[in-house]
FIKOLZA-1660 file (N, C-alpha, C; in steps of 0.1 Angstrom, whole numbers, plus 5000, padded with zeros to 4 digits):
% residues 99
   i   px   py   pz ch aa at
   1 5008 4988 5000  A  X  N
   1 5000 5000 5000  A  X CA
   1 5009 5013 5000  A  X  C
   2 5006 5022 4992  A  X  N
   2 5014 5034 4991  A  X CA
   2 5011 5044 5002  A  X  C
   3 5021 5050 5007  A  X  N
   3 5020 5061 5017  A  X CA
   3 5012 5073 5011  A  X  C
   4 5004 5079 5019  A  X  N
   4 4997 5091 5015  A  X CA
   4 5006 5103 5017  A  X  C
   5 5007 5111 5007  A  X  N
   5 5015 5123 5009  A  X CA
   5 5006 5135 5013  A  X  C
   6 5004 5136 5026  A  X  N
   6 4995 5146 5032  A  X CA
   6 5000 5160 5028  A  X  C
   7 5013 5162 5029  A  X  N
   7 5018 5175 5026  A  X CA
   7 5015 5180 5012  A  X  C
   8 5016 5171 5002  A  X  N
   8 5013 5174 4988  A  X CA
   8 4998 5177 4987  A  X  C
   9 4990 5169 4993  A  X  N
   9 4976 5170 4991  A  X CA
   9 4971 5183 4998  A  X  C
  10 4976 5186 5010  A  X  N
  10 4973 5199 5017  A  X CA
  10 4977 5211 5009  A  X  C
  11 4989 5210 5003  A  X  N
  11 4994 5221 4995  A  X CA
  11 4985 5224 4983  A  X  C
  12 4981 5213 4976  A  X  N
  12 4972 5215 4964  A  X CA
  12 4959 5220 4969  A  X  C
  13 4954 5215 4980  A  X  N
  13 4940 5219 4985  A  X CA
  13 4941 5233 4989  A  X  C
  14 4952 5238 4995  A  X  N
  14 4953 5252 4999  A  X CA
  14 4952 5261 4987  A  X  C
  15 4959 5257 4976  A  X  N
  15 4959 5265 4964  A  X CA
  15 4945 5266 4958  A  X  C
  16 4936 5256 4960  A  X  N
  16 4923 5255 4955  A  X CA
  16 4912 5259 4966  A  X  C
  17 4917 5263 4977  A  X  N
  17 4908 5265 4989  A  X CA
  17 4896 5274 4986  A  X  C
  18 4897 5286 4979  A  X  N
  18 4885 5294 4977  A  X CA
  18 4874 5287 4970  A  X  C
  19 4878 5279 4960  A  X  N
  19 4868 5271 4952  A  X CA
  19 4862 5260 4961  A  X  C
  20 4871 5253 4968  A  X  N
  20 4866 5243 4977  A  X CA
  20 4856 5248 4988  A  X  C
  21 4860 5259 4994  A  X  N
  21 4851 5265 5004  A  X CA
  21 4837 5269 4999  A  X  C
  22 4837 5275 4987  A  X  N
  22 4824 5278 4981  A  X CA
  22 4816 5266 4978  A  X  C
  23 4822 5255 4975  A  X  N
  23 4815 5243 4973  A  X CA
  23 4810 5236 4986  A  X  C
  24 4819 5236 4996  A  X  N
  24 4816 5229 5009  A  X CA
  24 4808 5237 5018  A  X  C
  25 4810 5250 5018  A  X  N
  25 4803 5259 5028  A  X CA
  25 4797 5271 5020  A  X  C
  26 4788 5269 5011  A  X  N
  26 4783 5279 5002  A  X CA
  26 4776 5291 5009  A  X  C
  27 4772 5290 5021  A  X  N
  27 4766 5302 5027  A  X CA
  27 4776 5311 5034  A  X  C
  28 4789 5307 5033  A  X  N
  28 4799 5315 5039  A  X CA
  28 4804 5327 5030  A  X  C
  29 4813 5335 5036  A  X  N
  29 4818 5346 5029  A  X CA
  29 4832 5349 5034  A  X  C
  30 4840 5356 5026  A  X  N
  30 4854 5359 5029  A  X CA
  30 4854 5372 5037  A  X  C
  31 4862 5373 5048  A  X  N
  31 4864 5385 5055  A  X CA
  31 4879 5385 5059  A  X  C
  32 4886 5393 5052  A  X  N
  32 4901 5393 5054  A  X CA
  32 4906 5380 5049  A  X  C
  33 4914 5373 5058  A  X  N
  33 4919 5360 5055  A  X CA
  33 4911 5348 5059  A  X  C
  34 4899 5351 5065  A  X  N
  34 4890 5341 5070  A  X CA
  34 4878 5339 5062  A  X  C
  35 4874 5326 5060  A  X  N
  35 4861 5322 5054  A  X CA
  35 4852 5320 5066  A  X  C
  36 4842 5328 5067  A  X  N
  36 4832 5326 5078  A  X CA
  36 4820 5319 5073  A  X  C
  37 4815 5309 5081  A  X  N
  37 4804 5301 5076  A  X CA
  37 4796 5296 5088  A  X  C
  38 4785 5289 5085  A  X  N
  38 4779 5281 5095  A  X CA
  38 4784 5267 5094  A  X  C
  39 4785 5260 5106  A  X  N
  39 4790 5247 5106  A  X CA
  39 4779 5237 5102  A  X  C
  40 4781 5230 5090  A  X  N
  40 4771 5221 5085  A  X CA
  40 4770 5208 5093  A  X  C
  41 4779 5206 5103  A  X  N
  41 4778 5193 5110  A  X CA
  41 4770 5194 5122  A  X  C
  42 4764 5206 5125  A  X  N
  42 4755 5208 5137  A  X CA
  42 4745 5218 5133  A  X  C
  43 4735 5220 5142  A  X  N
  43 4725 5231 5140  A  X CA
  43 4731 5244 5143  A  X  C
  44 4738 5250 5134  A  X  N
  44 4745 5262 5136  A  X CA
  44 4737 5274 5130  A  X  C
  45 4734 5283 5139  A  X  N
  45 4726 5295 5134  A  X CA
  45 4734 5308 5133  A  X  C
  46 4747 5307 5137  A  X  N
  46 4755 5319 5138  A  X CA
  46 4765 5319 5127  A  X  C
  47 4763 5326 5116  A  X  N
  47 4773 5328 5106  A  X CA
  47 4786 5333 5112  A  X  C
  48 4796 5326 5110  A  X  N
  48 4809 5331 5115  A  X CA
  48 4814 5324 5127  A  X  C
  49 4806 5315 5133  A  X  N
  49 4811 5307 5144  A  X CA
  49 4821 5296 5139  A  X  C
  50 4821 5294 5126  A  X  N
  50 4829 5284 5120  A  X CA
  50 4838 5292 5110  A  X  C
  51 4851 5291 5112  A  X  N
  51 4860 5299 5104  A  X CA
  51 4872 5291 5099  A  X  C
  52 4876 5294 5087  A  X  N
  52 4888 5288 5080  A  X CA
  52 4897 5299 5076  A  X  C
  53 4910 5298 5080  A  X  N
  53 4920 5307 5075  A  X CA
  53 4924 5303 5061  A  X  C
  54 4921 5312 5051  A  X  N
  54 4924 5308 5037  A  X CA
  54 4939 5309 5034  A  X  C
  55 4947 5314 5042  A  X  N
  55 4961 5315 5040  A  X CA
  55 4968 5302 5045  A  X  C
  56 4964 5297 5056  A  X  N
  56 4970 5286 5063  A  X CA
  56 4963 5273 5062  A  X  C
  57 4949 5274 5061  A  X  N
  57 4941 5262 5062  A  X CA
  57 4937 5258 5076  A  X  C
  58 4941 5265 5086  A  X  N
  58 4937 5263 5099  A  X CA
  58 4922 5266 5101  A  X  C
  59 4915 5259 5108  A  X  N
  59 4900 5261 5110  A  X CA
  59 4896 5258 5124  A  X  C
  60 4884 5264 5127  A  X  N
  60 4879 5262 5141  A  X CA
  60 4864 5265 5141  A  X  C
  61 4857 5257 5149  A  X  N
  61 4843 5259 5153  A  X CA
  61 4844 5265 5167  A  X  C
  62 4841 5278 5168  A  X  N
  62 4842 5284 5181  A  X CA
  62 4832 5280 5191  A  X  C
  63 4821 5273 5187  A  X  N
  63 4811 5268 5196  A  X CA
  63 4814 5254 5200  A  X  C
  64 4824 5248 5195  A  X  N
  64 4828 5234 5198  A  X CA
  64 4843 5233 5201  A  X  C
  65 4847 5231 5213  A  X  N
  65 4861 5231 5216  A  X CA
  65 4869 5220 5209  A  X  C
  66 4862 5209 5205  A  X  N
  66 4869 5198 5198  A  X CA
  66 4869 5201 5183  A  X  C
  67 4862 5210 5178  A  X  N
  67 4861 5213 5163  A  X CA
  67 4872 5223 5159  A  X  C
  68 4884 5218 5156  A  X  N
  68 4894 5226 5151  A  X CA
  68 4905 5217 5145  A  X  C
  69 4912 5223 5136  A  X  N
  69 4923 5216 5129  A  X CA
  69 4932 5225 5122  A  X  C
  70 4943 5219 5117  A  X  N
  70 4954 5227 5112  A  X CA
  70 4956 5226 5097  A  X  C
  71 4947 5219 5090  A  X  N
  71 4949 5218 5075  A  X CA
  71 4936 5214 5068  A  X  C
  72 4937 5214 5055  A  X  N
  72 4925 5212 5047  A  X CA
  72 4921 5197 5047  A  X  C
  73 4930 5188 5048  A  X  N
  73 4926 5174 5050  A  X CA
  73 4918 5172 5062  A  X  C
  74 4922 5177 5073  A  X  N
  74 4914 5176 5086  A  X CA
  74 4901 5183 5085  A  X  C
  75 4900 5194 5078  A  X  N
  75 4887 5201 5076  A  X CA
  75 4878 5192 5068  A  X  C
  76 4883 5186 5057  A  X  N
  76 4875 5178 5048  A  X CA
  76 4870 5165 5056  A  X  C
  77 4879 5159 5064  A  X  N
  77 4876 5148 5072  A  X CA
  77 4865 5151 5082  A  X  C
  78 4866 5163 5088  A  X  N
  78 4856 5168 5098  A  X CA
  78 4842 5170 5091  A  X  C
  79 4842 5177 5080  A  X  N
  79 4830 5180 5073  A  X CA
  79 4822 5167 5069  A  X  C
  80 4830 5157 5064  A  X  N
  80 4824 5145 5059  A  X CA
  80 4823 5134 5069  A  X  C
  81 4828 5136 5081  A  X  N
  81 4828 5126 5092  A  X CA
  81 4835 5113 5088  A  X  C
  82 4847 5115 5083  A  X  N
  82 4855 5104 5078  A  X CA
  82 4869 5105 5084  A  X  C
  83 4877 5095 5082  A  X  N
  83 4891 5095 5087  A  X CA
  83 4900 5103 5079  A  X  C
  84 4911 5106 5084  A  X  N
  84 4921 5115 5077  A  X CA
  84 4926 5108 5064  A  X  C
  85 4929 5095 5065  A  X  N
  85 4934 5088 5053  A  X CA
  85 4924 5088 5042  A  X  C
  86 4911 5085 5045  A  X  N
  86 4901 5086 5035  A  X CA
  86 4899 5100 5029  A  X  C
  87 4899 5110 5038  A  X  N
  87 4898 5123 5034  A  X CA
  87 4909 5127 5024  A  X  C
  88 4921 5123 5028  A  X  N
  88 4933 5126 5019  A  X CA
  88 4931 5120 5005  A  X  C
  89 4927 5107 5005  A  X  N
  89 4925 5100 4992  A  X CA
  89 4914 5107 4984  A  X  C
  90 4903 5110 4990  A  X  N
  90 4892 5117 4983  A  X CA
  90 4896 5131 4978  A  X  C
  91 4904 5138 4986  A  X  N
  91 4908 5151 4981  A  X CA
  91 4918 5150 4970  A  X  C
  92 4927 5140 4971  A  X  N
  92 4937 5138 4960  A  X CA
  92 4929 5134 4947  A  X  C
  93 4919 5126 4948  A  X  N
  93 4911 5123 4936  A  X CA
  93 4904 5136 4931  A  X  C
  94 4898 5143 4940  A  X  N
  94 4891 5155 4936  A  X CA
  94 4900 5165 4929  A  X  C
  95 4912 5167 4935  A  X  N
  95 4922 5176 4929  A  X CA
  95 4930 5170 4918  A  X  C
  96 4928 5158 4915  A  X  N
  96 4935 5151 4904  A  X CA
  96 4950 5151 4906  A  X  C
  97 4954 5148 4918  A  X  N
  97 4968 5147 4920  A  X CA
  97 4972 5132 4924  A  X  C
  98 4984 5128 4921  A  X  N
  98 4988 5115 4924  A  X CA
  98 4993 5115 4939  A  X  C
  99 4990 5104 4946  A  X  N
  99 4994 5104 4960  A  X CA
  99 5007 5097 4961  A  X  C
% end
């Protein structure tokens, strides 16, 4: 089994992040370096309680202390409720990069 190149996948995902965020969190909007949105994994009524830094890929749900991560693979895994490896594979396929 091939090792997953998380660094490569995260770098490619970060380059495509504005497009990915519009697809994954369509009710959100850009404010400075942050994409502010509602968290689709819970009944979130506050636009902006879920934030993704579009420069670094770090993200956080400020209403859930466990809802945070440091990269796009972890964000995708969180949004889809899947493991990191599966998220990396799916993102690699979506971005058409070889792992």
